[in-house]
C-alpha positions in Angstrom: 0.0 0.0 0.0 1.5 3.3 -1.1 0.5 5.0 2.1 3.6 3.6 3.7 5.7 5.4 1.0 4.0 8.6 2.1 5.1 8.1 5.7 8.6 7.5 4.5 8.5 10.6 2.3 7.4 12.7 5.3 10.2 11.3 7.5 12.7 12.0 4.7 11.7 15.6 4.3 12.0 16.1 8.1 15.5 14.8 8.0 16.4 16.9 5.0 15.1 20.2 6.1 15.0 19.8 9.9 12.7 21.3 12.4 12.6 25.0 12.9 13.6 25.9 16.4 11.8 29.3 16.3 8.7 29.4 14.1 6.3 32.2 13.4 3.2 32.3 15.5 0.9 31.7 12.5 1.6 29.7 9.3 -0.6 29.2 6.3 0.3 26.8 3.4 -1.8 26.0 0.3 -1.0 23.6 -2.5 -3.0 23.1 -5.7 -2.2 20.4 -8.3 -4.1 19.3 -11.4 -2.9 16.2 -13.2 -1.6 12.7 -12.7 1.2 11.2 -10.6 1.8 14.3 -8.5 3.3 14.4 -5.0 2.8 17.2 -2.4 4.0 17.8 1.1 3.4 20.4 3.8 5.3 20.5 7.1 4.5 22.9 10.0 6.2 22.8 13.3 6.1 24.7 16.6 3.4 27.3 15.9 -0.1 28.3 16.6 -3.1 28.8 14.2 -1.3 26.9 11.4 -3.4 25.9 8.4 -2.6 23.5 5.7 -4.7 23.0 2.6 -4.1 20.6 -0.3 -6.4 20.4 -3.4 -5.7 18.0 -6.2 -7.5 16.9 -9.4 -6.4 13.7 -11.1 -5.2 10.2 -10.3 -2.3 8.5 -8.7 -1.4 11.5 -6.5 0.2 11.4 -3.1 -0.4 14.1 -0.5 1.3 14.4 2.9 0.7 17.0 5.7 2.8 16.9 8.9 2.1 19.2 11.8 3.9 18.9 15.1 4.0 20.9 18.4 1.1 23.0 17.3 -2.1 24.6 18.7 -5.4 25.5 17.0 -4.2 23.8 13.8 -6.1 22.6 10.8 -5.2 20.3 7.9 -7.5 19.8 4.9 -7.0 17.6 1.8 -9.5 17.7 -1.1 -9.3 15.2 -4.0 -12.5 15.9 -5.8 -12.0 13.4 -8.7 -9.6 10.8 -9.8 -8.5 7.3 -8.8 -5.8 5.7 -6.6 -5.0 8.9 -4.6 -3.3 8.5 -1.2 -3.5 11.0 1.6 -1.6 11.1 4.9 -2.0 13.6 7.7 0.1 13.4 10.9 -0.6 15.7 13.8 1.7 15.1 16.7 1.6 16.8 20.1 -1.4 18.9 19.0 -4.1 20.8 20.8 -7.4 22.1 19.5 -6.6 20.7 16.1 -8.6 19.1 13.2 -7.9 17.1 10.1 -10.3 16.6 7.2 -10.0 14.6 4.0 -12.6 14.5 1.1 -12.3 12.1 -1.8 -14.7 11.4 -4.6 -13.2 8.6 -6.7 -12.2 4.9 -6.6 -9.4 3.0 -4.8 -8.1 5.8 -2.6 -6.5 5.6 0.8 -6.5 7.9 3.8 -4.4 7.7 7.0 -4.9 10.3 9.8 -2.8 10.1 12.9 -3.3 12.5 15.9 -1.3 12.0 19.0 0.9 13.3 21.8 4.7 13.1 22.0 6.6 10.4 23.9 10.2 10.9 24.9 12.7 9.3 27.2 13.8 11.2 30.3 15.8 10.5 33.4 18.5 8.3 31.9 22.2 8.9 32.4 25.5 7.7 33.7 27.4 8.3 37.0 30.1 7.0 39.2 28.3 3.7 39.8 27.3 3.1 36.2 24.4 3.9 33.9 20.7 3.7 34.3 17.9 3.8 31.8 15.3 6.5 31.3 11.6 6.2 31.3 9.0 7.3 28.8 6.9 10.5 29.4 4.0 11.2 27.1 2.6 14.7 26.5 -1.0 14.0 25.4 -2.8 15.7 22.5 -6.1 17.3 23.4 -9.3 18.3 21.6 -8.6 16.4 18.4 -11.1 16.1 15.5 -10.7 14.0 12.4 -13.1 13.4 9.5 -12.9 11.4 6.3 -15.4 11.5 3.5 -15.0 9.0 0.7 -18.0 9.2 -1.7 -19.2 7.6 -4.9 -16.4 5.0 -5.3 -15.1 1.5 -4.9 -12.3 0.1 -2.8 -11.6 3.0 -0.4 -9.5 2.6 2.7 -9.8 5.0 5.6 -7.8 4.8 8.9 -8.0 7.3 11.8 -5.8 6.8 14.9 -6.1 9.1 17.8 -4.4 9.3 21.2 -5.2 12.0 23.8 -8.0 13.8 25.6 -11.4 14.5 24.0 -10.9 13.0 20.6 -13.5 12.4 18.0 -13.5 10.8 14.5 -16.0 10.6 11.7 -15.7 8.4 8.6 -18.4 8.5 5.8 -18.2 6.2 2.8 -20.5 5.3 0.0 -19.9 2.6 -2.6 -18.7 -0.9 -2.4 -15.9 -2.9 -0.8 -14.8 0.1 1.3 -12.9 -0.3 4.6 -13.1 2.1 7.6 -11.0 1.7 10.8 -11.1 4.0 13.8 -8.6 3.5 16.7 -8.8 5.7 19.8 -6.7 5.6 22.9 -8.2 8.0 25.5 -5.7 9.1 28.1 -7.9 11.4 30.2 -11.4 11.7 31.7 -12.9 13.5 28.7 -15.3 11.7 26.4 -14.1 10.1 23.1 -16.4 9.4 20.2 -16.3 7.5 16.9 -18.9 7.6 14.0 -18.7 5.4 10.9 -21.4 5.6 8.2 -21.3 3.4 5.2 -23.8 2.8 2.3 -23.3 0.1 -0.2 -22.3 -3.6 -0.2 -19.3 -5.6 1.0 -18.1 -2.8 3.3 -16.1 -3.3 6.5 -16.2 -1.1 9.6 -14.0 -1.5 12.7 -13.8 0.6 15.9 -11.3 0.0 18.7 -11.6 2.3 21.7 -9.9 2.5 25.1 -10.6 5.1 27.7 -13.4 6.7 29.6 -16.9 7.8 28.4 -16.6 6.0 25.1 -19.2 6.3 22.4 -19.2 4.4 19.1 -21.8 4.6 16.4 -21.7 2.4 13.2 -24.4 2.7 10.5 -24.4 0.5 7.5 -27.0 0.3 4.6 -26.7 -2.4 2.1 -25.7 -6.1 2.0 -22.8 -8.3 3.0 -21.4 -5.6 5.4 -19.4 -6.3 8.5 -19.2 -4.1 11.7 -16.9 -4.8 14.6 -16.7 -2.7 17.8 -14.4 -3.2 20.7 -14.4 -1.0 23.8 -12.3 -1.3 26.9 -12.2 0.6 30.3 -15.3 2.4 31.6 -18.5 4.3 30.4 -19.0 2.4 27.2 -21.8 3.0 24.7 -21.9 1.2 21.3 -24.7 1.4 18.7 -24.6 -0.6 15.5 -27.4 -0.2 12.9 -27.5 -2.3 9.8 -30.2 -2.2 7.1 -30.0 -4.8 4.4 -29.2 -8.5 3.9 -26.4 -10.9 5.0 -24.8 -8.4 7.3 -22.7 -9.2 10.4 -22.2 -7.2 13.6 -20.0 -7.8 16.6 -19.7 -5.7 19.8 -17.2 -6.5 22.6 -17.1 -4.4 25.8 -14.8 -5.2 28.8 
């Protein structure tokens, strides 16, 4: 899957250009591409009110947005037509941030990752030898992610979130689409996931851990599968299927 190439591209750009130690308080970046086989990348670090917008028309395009150590940040990717487009958004150590992807084609892939930052602290060496450090995680807060994949076949959408008060929404129409939402709540704020699919042979999966969890899966059509797993406390899961030969599974513990 080419989405892993996108991740490698983002990492390579980070190593090539480095991270700005002193960024402006507000950054805005916009990319527009029309054609086939194009690549785009936006990286924003250590700032507030940053906005990244990518708009592409065509097929076989790869788009990457990386935002780290930011507050009140938005990332938007729009691929209004074309096939086999891959989009990747990574927001790390973010607060009050949102990520949104819209696709209207076939066989496209989306990965959105929102999280805090984990680093090792406390290690060192002294007269009596060396001792290891321990991981400390700075949680992301108030994260919103949304994916809309419409009028197509074979779409893949993945949203992974770690932090306080996270919410994800995936909407797909068509056939043989896959939607996955993974949430790791690290505080007492509620976390929510919504997946809506219309068509046949679609797959929806929700994996939640935390407090005050809410999951809603709605599927219309035939031969659809919905899996929901929730763990910790305050769990609410609702699965609605309308059609024939559908399967639903909910596990709470």
